[in-house]
C-alpha positions as semicolon CSV with decimal commas, in nm:
position;residue;x (nm);y (nm);z (nm)
1;M;0,381;-2,931;0,967
2;K;0,298;-2,748;1,268
3;F;0,681;-2,704;1,287
4;L;0,754;-2,595;0,918
5;H;0,435;-2,313;1,023
6;L;0,691;-2,128;1,273
7;L;0,948;-2,177;1,016
8;I;0,757;-2,007;0,756
9;L;0,675;-1,711;0,997
10;Y;1,060;-1,697;1,100
11;T;1,175;-1,704;0,734
12;Y;0,939;-1,464;0,620
13;F;1,102;-1,183;0,832
14;S;1,399;-1,297;0,890
15;K;1,559;-1,546;0,628
16;Q;1,343;-1,489;0,311
17;E;1,543;-1,666;0,072
18;Y;1,443;-2,020;0,262
19;L;1,038;-1,939;0,282
20;P;0,981;-2,067;-0,080
21;I;1,175;-2,351;0,060
22;V;0,987;-2,408;0,349
23;I;0,626;-2,344;0,213
24;I;0,697;-2,589;-0,089
25;Q;0,814;-2,850;0,176
26;S;0,484;-2,769;0,340
27;V;0,260;-2,844;0,025
28;Q;0,413;-3,165;-0,071
29;L;0,373;-3,282;0,308
30;T;-0,028;-3,236;0,236
31;L;0,031;-3,382;-0,150
32;Q;0,237;-3,645;-0,002
33;H;0,012;-3,761;0,290
34;G;-0,343;-3,625;0,215
35;I;-0,553;-3,292;0,349
36;C;-0,541;-3,208;0,723
37;K;-0,639;-2,906;0,905
38;E;-0,285;-2,748;0,880
39;S;-0,289;-2,814;0,468
40;C;-0,531;-2,437;0,445
41;V;-0,211;-2,269;0,612
42;A;0,033;-2,431;0,382
43;L;-0,167;-2,344;0,087
44;A;-0,256;-2,014;0,197
45;S;0,126;-1,936;0,254
46;C;0,195;-2,058;-0,111
47;S;-0,129;-1,829;-0,259
48;Y;0,086;-1,518;-0,086
49;V;0,417;-1,618;-0,231
50;L;0,317;-1,652;-0,591
51;C;0,090;-1,353;-0,545
52;E;0,424;-1,173;-0,435
53;F;0,623;-1,304;-0,741
54;Q;0,321;-1,172;-0,980
55;D;0,155;-1,536;-1,041
56;F;-0,175;-1,356;-0,980
57;K;-0,402;-1,680;-1,154
58;G;-0,189;-1,919;-0,935
59;A;-0,249;-1,751;-0,638
60;E;-0,639;-1,669;-0,643
61;Y;-0,658;-2,081;-0,726
62;I;-0,469;-2,175;-0,428
63;G;-0,601;-1,903;-0,194
64;G;-0,943;-2,030;-0,312
65;L;-0,838;-2,368;-0,218
66;S;-0,737;-2,276;0,124
67;I;-1,054;-2,129;0,241
68;G;-1,221;-2,439;0,125
69;I;-0,997;-2,646;0,320
70;L;-1,052;-2,407;0,602
71;E;-1,441;-2,434;0,550
72;K;-1,477;-2,784;0,519
73;L;-1,276;-2,902;0,826
74;K;-1,418;-2,635;0,990
75;A;-1,052;-2,518;1,109
76;Q;-1,145;-2,203;1,285
77;E;-0,811;-2,199;1,484
78;Y;-0,610;-2,145;1,182
79;L;-0,871;-1,880;1,028
80;S;-0,645;-1,608;1,142
81;Q;-0,346;-1,708;0,931
82;V;-0,528;-1,795;0,649
83;Y;-0,679;-1,463;0,604
84;I;-0,360;-1,277;0,651
85;C;-0,214;-1,456;0,378
86;T;-0,557;-1,469;0,121
87;F;-0,717;-1,143;0,205
88;G;-0,407;-0,943;0,312
89;G;-0,249;-1,102;-0,024
90;I;-0,444;-1,274;-0,344
91;F;-0,806;-1,069;-0,280
92;G;-0,665;-0,707;-0,198
93;W;-0,567;-0,732;-0,541
94;V;-0,833;-0,933;-0,738
95;R;-1,115;-0,745;-0,552
96;N;-1,188;-0,395;-0,483
97;L;-0,929;-0,345;-0,195
98;R;-1,225;-0,244;0,039
99;L;-1,344;-0,574;0,044
100;S;-1,084;-0,733;0,275
101;L;-1,087;-0,537;0,548
102;E;-1,406;-0,661;0,678
103;N;-1,189;-1,026;0,668
104;L;-0,866;-0,900;0,767
105;L;-1,105;-0,762;1,107
106;L;-1,260;-1,126;1,080
107;G;-0,890;-1,287;1,099
108;Y;-0,801;-1,043;1,383
109;Q;-1,101;-1,133;1,582
110;M;-1,099;-1,510;1,580
111;G;-0,688;-1,512;1,617
112;M;-0,768;-1,315;1,948
113;Q;-1,059;-1,566;2,027
114;T;-0,861;-1,880;1,958
115;G;-0,537;-1,726;2,125
116;D;-0,362;-1,718;1,828
117;I;-0,265;-1,337;1,906
118;Q;0,049;-1,308;1,670
119;H;-0,146;-1,361;1,383
120;A;-0,450;-1,188;1,496
121;M;-0,186;-0,876;1,518
122;F;-0,081;-0,952;1,178
123;N;-0,423;-0,914;1,039
124;A;-0,512;-0,593;1,235
125;S;-0,192;-0,446;1,076
126;S;-0,279;-0,546;0,749
127;Y;-0,625;-0,395;0,808
128;I;-0,474;-0,078;0,922
129;K;-0,236;-0,068;0,609
130;N;-0,507;-0,158;0,348
131;S;-0,758;0,128;0,535
132;F;-0,512;0,372;0,451
133;F;-0,439;0,226;0,105
134;S;-0,800;0,264;0,029
135;G;-0,854;0,604;0,126
136;L;-1,040;0,502;0,446
137;N;-1,080;0,845;0,630
138;L;-0,773;0,922;0,829
139;R;-0,908;0,997;1,152
140;E;-1,057;0,652;1,187
141;V;-0,702;0,488;1,059
142;E;-0,604;0,695;1,323
143;R;-0,852;0,600;1,615
144;N;-0,780;0,208;1,501
145;I;-0,416;0,243;1,491
146;D;-0,457;0,386;1,874
147;K;-0,679;0,107;1,951
148;F;-0,472;-0,192;1,781
149;G;-0,128;-0,025;1,889
150;K;-0,237;-0,057;2,299
151;E;-0,306;-0,392;2,205
152;M;0,004;-0,482;2,064
153;I;0,216;-0,337;2,306
154;E;0,002;-0,505;2,607
155;Y;0,057;-0,878;2,435
156;N;0,397;-0,782;2,376
157;Q;0,401;-0,804;1,992
158;K;0,709;-0,571;1,941
159;A;0,754;-0,676;1,593
160;V;0,404;-0,629;1,464
161;Y;0,351;-0,294;1,643
162;K;0,680;-0,151;1,517
163;S;0,578;-0,251;1,119
164;M;0,264;-0,050;1,170
165;L;0,471;0,276;1,279
166;P;0,557;0,381;0,925
167;V;0,193;0,416;0,862
168;K;0,089;0,581;1,170
169;R;0,352;0,838;1,085
170;A;0,170;0,917;0,751
171;V;-0,123;0,938;0,866
172;S;0,000;1,171;1,127
173;D;0,157;1,379;0,873
174;L;-0,157;1,406;0,622
175;I;-0,397;1,517;0,941
176;L;-0,161;1,780;1,069
177;S;-0,018;2,097;0,891
178;T;0,364;2,020;0,835
179;Q;0,421;2,388;0,751
180;D;0,482;2,460;1,162
181;P;0,848;2,435;1,190
182;L;0,811;2,292;1,522
183;V;0,590;2,002;1,432
184;M;0,816;1,944;1,113
185;A;1,090;1,933;1,388
186;K;0,941;1,705;1,572
187;N;0,818;1,488;1,296
188;S;1,159;1,463;1,113
189;A;1,316;1,343;1,461
190;E;1,092;1,072;1,538
191;Q;1,090;0,966;1,185
192;N;1,466;0,924;1,180
193;A;1,451;0,821;1,540
194;L;1,231;0,506;1,405
195;L;1,432;0,472;1,097
196;E;1,754;0,382;1,281
197;Q;1,588;0,159;1,512
198;V;1,438;-0,059;1,205
199;V;1,793;-0,020;1,039
200;E;1,961;-0,151;1,361
201;Q;1,704;-0,485;1,364
202;N;1,794;-0,551;0,993
203;N;1,464;-0,624;0,919
204;P;1,399;-0,487;0,514
205;I;1,030;-0,517;0,504
206;D;1,033;-0,244;0,798
207;V;1,271;-0,012;0,640
208;C;1,085;-0,054;0,277
209;D;0,747;0,023;0,413
210;I;0,930;0,397;0,583
211;Y;1,016;0,446;0,198
212;V;0,695;0,361;0,066
213;F;0,487;0,559;0,314
214;S;0,736;0,859;0,352
215;G;0,768;0,863;-0,011
216;I;0,398;0,867;-0,049
217;V;0,311;1,158;0,213
218;A;0,637;1,374;0,025
219;Y;0,484;1,320;-0,313
220;I;0,143;1,448;-0,172
221;Y;0,293;1,698;-0,049
222;S;0,447;1,809;-0,361
223;R;0,806;1,742;-0,242
224;Y;0,901;1,558;-0,539
225;E;1,298;1,545;-0,490
226;L;1,222;1,371;-0,151
227;A;0,969;1,152;-0,247
228;A;1,203;1,041;-0,558
229;A;1,538;1,036;-0,320
230;L;1,326;0,764;-0,091
231;V;1,185;0,578;-0,410
232;Q;1,541;0,531;-0,511
233;K;1,684;0,423;-0,154
234;R;1,372;0,127;-0,198
235;Y;1,523;0,017;-0,489
236;E;1,865;0,014;-0,363
237;L;1,758;-0,219;-0,086
238;E;1,502;-0,410;-0,287
239;K;1,783;-0,562;-0,512
240;N;1,894;-0,767;-0,229
241;M;1,541;-0,866;-0,139
242;L;1,350;-1,154;-0,274
243;R;1,024;-0,993;-0,342
244;T;0,980;-0,592;-0,390
245;S;0,682;-0,416;-0,235
246;L;0,423;-0,422;-0,418
247;K;0,154;-0,273;-0,212
248;G;-0,179;-0,397;-0,460
249;G;-0,030;-0,215;-0,736
250;V;0,024;0,103;-0,521
251;T;0,382;0,145;-0,473
252;A;0,444;0,113;-0,887
253;F;0,166;0,428;-0,927
254;Y;0,319;0,620;-0,651
255;D;0,647;0,523;-0,800
256;G;0,502;0,652;-1,160
257;L;0,382;0,942;-1,037
258;I;0,697;1,063;-0,890
259;F;0,909;0,987;-1,165
260;L;0,657;1,149;-1,392
261;A;0,682;1,509;-1,151
262;M;1,042;1,456;-1,166
263;A;1,040;1,476;-1,564
264;H;0,791;1,769;-1,548
265;N;1,078;1,966;-1,354
266;S;1,347;1,827;-1,513
267;S;1,522;1,776;-1,849
268;E;1,705;1,433;-1,750
269;F;1,599;1,162;-1,970
270;E;1,627;0,886;-1,636
271;W;1,287;0,985;-1,516
272;S;1,126;0,944;-1,839
273;S;1,255;0,603;-1,917
274;K;1,155;0,475;-1,548
275;V;0,823;0,587;-1,626
276;S;0,808;0,320;-1,922
277;N;0,902;0,068;-1,683
278;V;0,654;0,150;-1,448
279;M;0,369;0,169;-1,654
280;S;0,352;-0,190;-1,771
281;N;0,321;-0,292;-1,448
282;V;0,035;-0,064;-1,380
283;K;-0,138;-0,170;-1,679
284;K;-0,072;-0,551;-1,578
285;F;-0,197;-0,466;-1,243
286;E;-0,519;-0,267;-1,409
287;Q;-0,596;-0,632;-1,568
288;I;-0,536;-0,832;-1,245
289;G;-0,794;-0,619;-1,051
290;K;-0,960;-0,325;-1,249
291;S;-1,135;-0,162;-0,931
292;N;-0,825;-0,094;-0,741
293;N;-0,601;-0,023;-1,042
294;E;-0,819;0,146;-1,340
295;H;-0,808;0,505;-1,209
296;K;-0,404;0,458;-1,121
297;L;-0,342;0,357;-1,508
298;L;-0,582;0,655;-1,655
299;L;-0,394;0,950;-1,443
300;L;-0,044;0,811;-1,512
301;E;-0,164;0,845;-1,888
302;A;-0,298;1,178;-1,837
303;E;0,022;1,291;-1,675
304;I;0,230;1,137;-1,971
305;K;-0,041;1,278;-2,223
306;S;0,040;1,614;-2,021
307;R;0,398;1,601;-2,045
308;M;0,334;1,547;-2,462
309;G;0,159;1,829;-2,510
310;E;-0,150;1,665;-2,650
311;K;-0,364;1,891;-2,403
312;D;-0,752;1,773;-2,519
313;N;-0,651;1,386;-2,456
314;A;-0,445;1,465;-2,164
315;L;-0,780;1,654;-2,002
316;K;-0,981;1,383;-2,123
317;K;-0,773;1,144;-1,929
318;Y;-0,761;1,300;-1,619
319;Q;-1,171;1,352;-1,598
320;L;-1,179;0,979;-1,647
321;A;-0,911;0,889;-1,372
322;I;-1,141;1,115;-1,144
323;A;-1,462;0,956;-1,205
324;A;-1,308;0,597;-1,216
325;A;-1,171;0,665;-0,842
326;E;-1,500;0,792;-0,733
327;K;-1,672;0,478;-0,867
328;N;-1,469;0,264;-0,673
329;G;-1,436;0,410;-0,401
330;F;-1,059;0,579;-0,365
331;I;-1,132;0,926;-0,261
332;H;-0,773;1,039;-0,194
333;E;-0,646;0,930;-0,504
334;Q;-0,939;1,121;-0,655
335;A;-0,811;1,435;-0,469
336;I;-0,476;1,407;-0,638
337;A;-0,638;1,317;-0,969
338;N;-0,836;1,668;-0,918
339;E;-0,525;1,859;-0,813
340;R;-0,319;1,680;-1,099
341;A;-0,576;1,829;-1,358
342;A;-0,550;2,174;-1,162
343;D;-0,168;2,187;-1,251
344;F;-0,228;2,083;-1,595
345;L;-0,502;2,356;-1,614
346;L;-0,290;2,641;-1,506
347;R;0,041;2,513;-1,679
348;N;-0,206;2,602;-1,969
349;N;-0,296;2,933;-1,889
350;D;-0,699;2,803;-1,762
351;K;-0,689;2,954;-1,428
352;D;-1,100;2,969;-1,419
353;K;-1,070;2,597;-1,459
354;A;-0,765;2,528;-1,256
355;S;-0,941;2,685;-0,976
356;Q;-1,263;2,451;-1,005
357;Y;-1,040;2,127;-0,978
358;Y;-0,825;2,285;-0,722
359;G;-1,092;2,369;-0,497
360;E;-1,255;1,979;-0,557
361;A;-0,882;1,838;-0,453
362;Y;-0,922;2,064;-0,131
363;S;-1,272;1,938;-0,082
364;L;-1,181;1,593;-0,164
365;Y;-0,845;1,615;0,116
366;L;-1,072;1,721;0,355
367;K;-1,328;1,455;0,336
368;W;-1,064;1,216;0,346
369;G;-0,918;1,389;0,678
370;A;-0,606;1,531;0,569
371;Q;-0,642;1,865;0,695
372;G;-0,267;1,937;0,648
373;K;-0,222;1,859;0,297
374;A;-0,584;2,053;0,268
375;D;-0,379;2,364;0,422
376;D;-0,077;2,347;0,255
377;L;-0,256;2,311;-0,072
378;C;-0,463;2,630;-0,033
379;K;-0,109;2,793;0,116
380;N;0,057;2,696;-0,251
381;I;-0,218;2,736;-0,497
382;P;-0,023;2,999;-0,719
383;F;-0,279;3,252;-0,755
């Protein structure tokens, strides 16, 4: 069983096509020979894979079993492994994403205490990424990246450190003003160097993360063509991967926003057809985890109503999206919803209301810690 645990880690990063086989074998050993401490890891890994294949009900049930075994057998030495698979997996879907942060931090702490350094750092990396996706203040995220990054380097966890670099770059780009040509050139050079390094190592998961985080930043800065190009590159890469980069529904949400932005600015039908595919996924994700995806679905619906010319319905959807994002604590996406509502009102010649929404978006971006984006918004408001 312990040997299979090592294979799970190896196949996750290097041989994804073998990952389900190794996990199934681990579960079969538990079924054949009975429950032992290692069973909690086998079931947690199974839960993670089921989640990635969108069997959310099965993932939640088996994830609950894994934690039950962990607690019943007092297998604290495996807590770090179980928590990265469950709170970094299914429980980040079905519960508000912020609720997973404390457990991921505990997974990090327990891993460090028991000597499971590698899984401790996986928990730390997942903690950082989920902090970003849940809208935690970017300055706090930046401090945690520096803290955990130093430990990853100190303990020679280079692979985990590199997996954290895409979110580090995203945080930096949002905090700093990217209008400075020197900063833009430096950031571009660093991003290209990182991409080349990851591509050379042939790790598709890390390459996908670069496309995901870079695409989100490009969208937030209204660089829609760049964002769309990054999504297309990710789609091409994912064709040869066992699983896609779901990120708790985050990638589908931003893909939809990017495609809708391109549809607004282009007469090409392909963007509208891509939106319909995304919407079916976001609707499903909203049913699985309402607190994470309710505002996402409402904002996409608002953008669709806007494109269809349904002015009253569009404005109501924008308002509902803003309220839902505020209720569930997604301050960054509340800011985005305000900015999109302002764009909609400006297109419909209501400058007074647009100004109010732009002002609210600006305040929320600052509250999030995205000084660079706030500055960019001020410079590009067209009045």
